[in-house]
C-alpha positions as CSV (number, residue, x, y, z in Angstrom):
1,M,179.5,81.4,41.4
2,R,177.2,84.3,42.1
3,T,175.3,82.9,45.1
4,V,176.4,80.5,47.8
5,A,174.1,79.1,50.5
6,V,175.5,77.9,53.8
7,V,173.0,75.6,55.6
8,G,173.8,75.7,59.3
9,A,174.6,78.8,61.3
10,S,176.8,77.4,64.0
11,L,180.6,77.3,64.2
12,A,181.1,75.2,61.0
13,G,178.7,77.4,59.0
14,L,180.2,80.6,60.3
15,S,183.7,79.3,59.5
16,A,182.6,78.5,56.0
17,A,181.2,82.0,55.5
18,R,184.5,83.5,56.7
19,E,186.5,81.3,54.3
20,L,184.2,82.2,51.4
21,R,185.0,85.9,51.9
22,S,188.6,85.5,52.7
23,Q,189.1,83.3,49.6
24,G,187.7,86.0,47.4
25,F,184.0,85.1,47.0
26,D,182.2,88.5,46.7
27,G,178.8,87.3,45.5
28,R,175.5,86.8,47.4
29,L,176.0,84.8,50.6
30,V,173.0,83.4,52.4
31,I,173.3,81.7,55.8
32,I,170.4,79.5,56.9
33,G,170.1,78.5,60.6
34,D,167.3,76.7,62.4
35,E,168.1,78.4,65.7
36,P,167.0,82.0,66.2
37,H,170.4,82.9,67.6
38,R,173.5,84.3,65.9
39,P,176.4,81.9,66.0
40,Y,177.6,81.1,69.5
41,D,180.2,78.9,71.1
42,R,178.9,75.5,72.2
43,P,181.7,74.1,74.5
44,P,180.9,76.5,77.4
45,L,177.3,75.3,77.5
46,S,178.2,72.3,79.6
47,K,180.7,74.1,81.8
48,D,180.7,77.8,82.7
49,F,177.2,78.4,81.4
50,L,175.7,75.7,83.6
51,L,177.6,77.2,86.5
52,G,176.2,80.7,85.9
53,R,179.7,82.1,85.0
54,A,178.7,82.9,81.5
55,E,175.5,84.3,79.8
56,P,174.3,84.2,76.2
57,A,176.1,87.4,75.3
58,D,179.4,85.9,76.4
59,L,179.1,83.0,73.9
60,A,178.8,85.1,70.8
61,L,181.2,84.1,68.0
62,T,180.7,87.3,65.9
63,D,180.3,91.0,66.5
64,D,178.6,93.8,64.5
65,D,181.8,94.7,62.7
66,E,182.4,91.2,61.4
67,L,178.8,90.8,60.4
68,A,179.1,93.9,58.3
69,E,182.3,92.5,56.7
70,L,180.6,89.2,55.9
71,D,177.8,91.0,54.2
72,A,175.6,88.0,54.4
73,E,171.8,87.4,54.4
74,W,171.0,85.7,57.6
75,L,167.9,83.5,57.6
76,L,167.8,82.5,61.3
77,G,165.0,80.5,62.9
78,T,164.6,79.0,59.5
79,T,164.9,75.2,58.8
80,A,166.1,73.7,55.6
81,T,163.6,71.0,54.5
82,G,165.1,69.8,51.2
83,L,167.8,70.1,48.6
84,T,166.9,69.8,44.9
85,P,168.4,66.8,43.2
86,A,170.9,69.0,41.2
87,G,171.9,70.8,44.4
88,R,170.8,74.1,43.0
89,A,168.1,75.1,45.5
90,V,167.6,74.8,49.3
91,R,164.0,74.4,50.3
92,L,162.9,76.2,53.5
93,D,160.2,75.5,56.0
94,D,158.4,78.8,55.1
95,D,157.7,77.4,51.6
96,H,160.4,79.5,50.0
97,E,163.7,78.4,48.5
98,V,167.2,79.8,48.1
99,V,168.6,79.2,44.6
100,A,172.4,78.9,44.7
101,D,175.3,78.1,42.5
102,G,177.1,76.4,45.5
103,V,175.9,75.0,48.8
104,V,177.9,74.4,52.0
105,I,176.1,72.0,54.4
106,A,177.0,72.5,58.0
107,T,173.8,71.2,59.7
108,G,175.6,69.4,62.5
109,A,174.0,66.7,64.5
110,R,171.1,66.2,66.9
111,P,171.3,64.4,70.3
112,R,170.1,60.8,70.7
113,T,167.3,60.4,73.2
114,L,165.9,57.7,75.4
115,V,162.7,55.8,74.8
116,G,159.9,57.6,76.7
117,Q,162.0,60.7,77.3
118,G,159.7,63.1,75.6
119,G,156.7,62.8,78.0
120,L,158.4,63.7,81.2
121,G,159.6,67.0,82.7
122,G,163.1,67.2,84.0
123,V,164.7,65.2,81.2
124,H,167.2,67.1,79.1
125,T,169.7,66.8,76.3
126,L,172.4,69.4,75.8
127,R,173.2,70.6,72.4
128,T,171.8,74.2,71.9
129,L,171.7,77.4,73.9
130,D,168.0,76.9,74.5
131,D,168.8,73.4,75.8
132,A,171.3,74.9,78.2
133,L,168.9,77.6,79.4
134,A,166.3,75.0,80.2
135,L,168.7,72.7,82.0
136,R,170.2,75.5,84.0
137,A,166.8,76.7,85.2
138,D,165.8,73.1,86.1
139,L,169.0,72.6,88.2
140,E,168.0,75.5,90.4
141,A,165.4,73.4,92.2
142,A,167.2,70.0,91.9
143,E,169.0,67.9,94.5
144,R,169.7,64.7,92.6
145,V,170.9,64.6,89.0
146,V,171.4,61.5,86.9
147,V,173.6,61.8,83.8
148,V,173.2,59.0,81.3
149,G,176.4,58.6,79.3
150,A,180.0,59.1,80.6
151,G,181.4,60.6,77.4
152,F,182.8,64.1,77.3
153,I,179.5,65.9,77.4
154,G,178.1,63.7,80.1
155,A,181.3,64.0,82.2
156,E,181.4,67.8,81.8
157,V,177.7,68.1,82.9
158,A,178.4,65.8,85.9
159,S,181.4,68.0,86.8
160,S,179.3,71.2,86.6
161,C,176.5,69.7,88.6
162,A,178.9,68.5,91.3
163,A,180.3,72.0,91.5
164,R,176.8,73.3,92.1
165,G,176.7,71.0,95.2
166,L,174.2,68.5,93.7
167,H,174.2,64.7,94.3
168,V,175.2,63.3,90.9
169,T,175.1,59.8,89.5
170,V,176.6,58.9,86.1
171,L,175.4,55.9,84.2
172,E,177.6,54.3,81.5
173,A,176.6,51.2,79.5
174,A,180.2,50.3,78.7
175,P,182.5,48.7,81.2
176,K,184.6,51.9,81.4
177,P,184.0,55.4,80.1
178,L,186.0,56.4,77.0
179,A,187.0,52.8,76.5
180,A,188.5,53.6,73.1
181,L,191.5,55.1,75.0
182,G,192.4,51.8,76.5
183,T,191.9,50.4,80.0
184,E,194.5,52.5,81.9
185,M,193.5,55.8,80.3
186,A,189.8,55.0,80.7
187,E,190.3,54.3,84.4
188,A,192.0,57.6,84.7
189,C,189.0,59.4,83.3
190,A,186.7,57.3,85.5
191,A,188.6,58.2,88.7
192,L,187.9,61.9,88.3
193,H,184.3,61.2,89.1
194,G,185.0,59.4,92.3
195,D,187.5,62.1,93.4
196,H,184.7,64.6,93.5
197,G,182.0,62.5,95.1
198,V,180.2,61.6,91.9
199,R,178.9,58.0,91.7
200,L,179.8,56.3,88.5
201,L,177.9,53.1,87.5
202,C,179.5,51.3,84.5
203,G,178.1,48.3,82.6
204,T,174.7,49.6,83.4
205,G,172.0,50.3,80.8
206,V,168.8,52.2,81.1
207,V,165.5,50.6,80.3
208,G,163.2,53.5,81.1
209,L,162.2,56.5,83.1
210,S,159.4,56.7,85.7
211,G,157.4,59.5,87.1
212,D,154.1,61.3,86.8
213,H,154.6,64.7,85.1
214,R,158.2,64.9,86.0
215,V,160.9,62.2,86.1
216,R,161.4,60.6,89.5
217,E,163.5,57.5,88.8
218,V,165.8,56.0,86.1
219,L,165.1,52.3,85.7
220,L,168.2,50.1,85.0
221,T,168.8,46.9,83.2
222,D,169.7,45.0,86.4
223,G,166.3,45.7,87.9
224,S,167.4,48.5,90.2
225,S,166.6,52.2,89.9
226,V,168.2,55.6,90.7
227,S,166.2,58.5,92.0
228,A,166.4,61.7,90.1
229,D,165.0,65.3,90.0
230,V,166.8,66.0,86.7
231,V,168.1,63.6,84.1
232,V,170.6,64.6,81.4
233,V,170.9,62.3,78.5
234,G,174.3,62.3,76.8
235,V,174.4,59.2,74.7
236,G,175.8,60.6,71.4
237,V,174.4,62.4,68.4
238,V,173.0,61.6,65.0
239,P,174.0,63.6,62.0
240,T,171.3,65.9,60.7
241,T,170.7,64.5,57.2
242,G,167.0,63.6,57.1
243,W,166.1,66.8,55.2
244,L,168.3,65.6,52.3
245,T,166.1,62.7,51.3
246,G,165.7,62.7,47.5
247,S,168.6,65.1,47.0
248,G,170.9,62.6,45.4
249,L,173.5,63.0,48.1
250,L,175.1,59.9,49.4
251,V,174.4,59.5,53.2
252,D,176.1,57.0,55.4
253,N,176.8,58.1,59.0
254,G,176.7,61.6,57.7
255,I,177.1,63.1,54.3
256,V,179.6,61.0,52.4
257,C,182.5,63.2,51.2
258,D,185.8,62.7,49.5
259,P,189.0,63.9,51.4
260,G,188.3,67.4,50.2
261,C,184.8,67.6,51.8
262,R,183.1,67.3,48.3
263,T,179.9,65.4,48.2
264,S,178.4,63.3,45.4
265,L,176.9,66.6,43.9
266,S,179.6,68.7,42.3
267,T,178.3,72.0,43.7
268,V,177.8,70.8,47.3
269,V,180.4,70.4,50.1
270,A,179.8,69.4,53.7
271,V,181.7,70.3,56.9
272,G,181.6,69.7,60.6
273,D,179.7,67.1,62.5
274,V,177.5,66.2,59.5
275,A,180.4,65.5,57.2
276,N,181.8,61.9,56.8
277,V,185.1,62.8,55.2
278,G,187.1,60.0,53.7
279,G,185.2,57.5,55.8
280,V,185.5,59.3,59.2
281,R,183.0,61.7,60.9
282,V,184.7,63.7,63.6
283,E,182.5,65.5,66.1
284,H,185.0,68.1,67.4
285,W,185.3,71.8,67.5
286,T,188.6,71.8,65.5
287,S,186.9,70.0,62.6
288,A,184.3,72.7,62.4
289,T,187.0,75.3,62.1
290,E,189.6,73.5,59.9
291,Q,187.4,71.6,57.3
292,P,185.8,74.8,55.9
293,R,189.1,76.1,54.5
294,T,189.5,73.0,52.4
295,A,185.8,72.6,51.5
296,V,185.5,76.2,50.3
297,R,188.7,76.1,48.2
298,N,187.4,73.0,46.4
299,L,183.9,74.5,46.0
300,L,185.2,77.7,44.4
301,A,187.7,75.8,42.2
302,G,185.0,73.3,41.0
303,E,187.4,70.4,41.5
304,L,189.5,68.7,44.1
305,V,192.6,70.9,44.7
306,E,193.1,70.3,48.4
307,S,192.5,67.5,50.9
308,C,192.0,67.8,54.6
309,A,195.3,67.2,56.3
310,H,194.9,67.8,60.0
311,V,195.4,65.6,63.1
312,P,192.1,65.3,65.1
313,Y,192.2,67.2,68.4
314,F,189.7,67.7,71.2
315,W,189.7,68.8,74.8
316,S,187.5,68.6,77.8
317,D,187.4,70.4,81.2
318,Q,186.2,68.1,84.0
319,Y,186.6,68.7,87.8
320,G,189.3,71.3,87.3
321,V,191.3,69.0,85.0
322,R,192.0,70.0,81.3
323,I,192.0,66.8,79.3
324,Q,193.5,67.0,75.8
325,F,193.8,64.4,73.1
326,A,195.2,64.4,69.5
327,G,195.6,61.7,66.9
328,R,193.9,58.5,65.9
329,V,194.7,55.4,67.9
330,R,194.0,51.7,67.4
331,P,193.6,49.0,70.1
332,D,196.9,47.4,69.1
333,D,198.9,50.6,69.5
334,S,201.3,50.7,72.4
335,V,200.7,53.4,75.0
336,E,203.1,54.8,77.6
337,I,202.9,57.5,80.3
338,V,205.9,59.7,79.5
339,E,205.4,62.4,82.1
340,G,203.6,62.6,85.5
341,S,201.3,59.9,86.9
342,V,197.7,58.8,86.8
343,A,197.5,58.9,90.6
344,D,198.4,62.6,90.6
345,R,195.8,63.4,87.9
346,G,198.6,65.1,85.9
347,F,200.3,63.2,83.2
348,L,201.1,62.8,79.5
349,A,200.5,59.5,77.6
350,V,201.7,58.7,74.1
351,W,200.5,56.1,71.7
352,R,203.0,54.6,69.3
353,R,202.7,52.4,66.1
354,D,205.8,50.9,64.6
355,G,207.9,53.2,66.7
356,V,206.1,56.4,65.5
357,D,203.9,58.6,67.8
358,V,200.3,58.5,66.6
359,G,198.4,59.9,69.6
360,V,198.9,61.9,72.7
361,L,196.7,62.4,75.8
362,G,197.3,65.0,78.5
363,F,195.8,65.6,81.9
364,N,196.8,69.1,83.0
365,S,199.8,69.0,80.8
366,A,199.1,71.7,78.3
367,R,202.7,72.8,77.5
368,S,204.0,69.2,77.0
369,F,200.9,68.2,75.2
370,G,201.3,71.1,72.7
371,R,204.9,70.0,71.9
372,R,203.9,66.4,71.3
373,R,200.8,67.3,69.3
374,R,202.9,69.3,66.9
375,G,205.0,66.3,66.3
376,L,202.1,64.2,65.1
377,T,202.1,63.9,61.3
378,P,198.8,64.1,59.4
379,A,200.0,61.5,57.0
380,L,200.3,59.0,59.8
381,N,196.7,59.7,61.0
382,P,194.7,58.8,57.9
383,P,190.9,58.5,58.1
């Protein structure tokens, strides 16, 4: 291969570029990103950045020395609009195209929105640095914040807003937040909100927003409403695949890939939030850093020589509690608290299947969590 194009200039794209160079690719490397910014770290956006403890420069994932070593052409502020059916050229929004022998797709995902969200000021999603800058500025004059969605992003935003002294309400359509963890563990996550004066309303859907030029109320399915100066919508994401129409790539909840991140086109691989690898699409930081190694090796080899073999892992910081989870669990797995207690907000829980550990959750239990995580076998956590 003489030219490789990486579409997506966030963590997964940067990781792929690093792997290309470290695995011996010395040809032309083109990195295309729709944001104008160099790669930056997203997790702090909902935490330290909202609290004013970090600025854009603190989030940088690269420095000038590494940029020189990568020796890449950066096309930032440029959106990919299409991929030719053979996967040999990436079309751009400036009517140019990048012809390449290999393509790494790392376009991530975009936030879901609420109906009617676009016409009102004070309504935000949080995915990009520009999103975070706009939200942080809006919070300066706010008193009442409503967060729609009690997943990790929503919970982290609620935590940051509470730390700023704001009145926060979190709305969750499900009976409990993070219900996939089971009733007891979901209740542990829910209790953190109440511990810090945040109102959590579960089993409550949103039917609309009201206000003139700015949002003033969130209208709920039970006929009630919640007053708001700022609304943050955290109801999940959609993989960014619309630009691939007509490319020949198989798309189903992301770009369909084999266990080696290879797509239906032999010269194209996909990594990160946009990649559905072996039937599973994992939206976590670790996937964006671990999948590129496998994807790049297979791309350069021109065949499947390696499969992804890592145990999914993610973490979240909420209200001063570090929450960590690793593994893939099922509703019929048994779960046991093996250290600490839910009441003390410091514990370690382990999921077992046929007597074997398949998942571990820690609340402020980093050391014990690390030991248990290392004991999880990738083969027992198939997609």
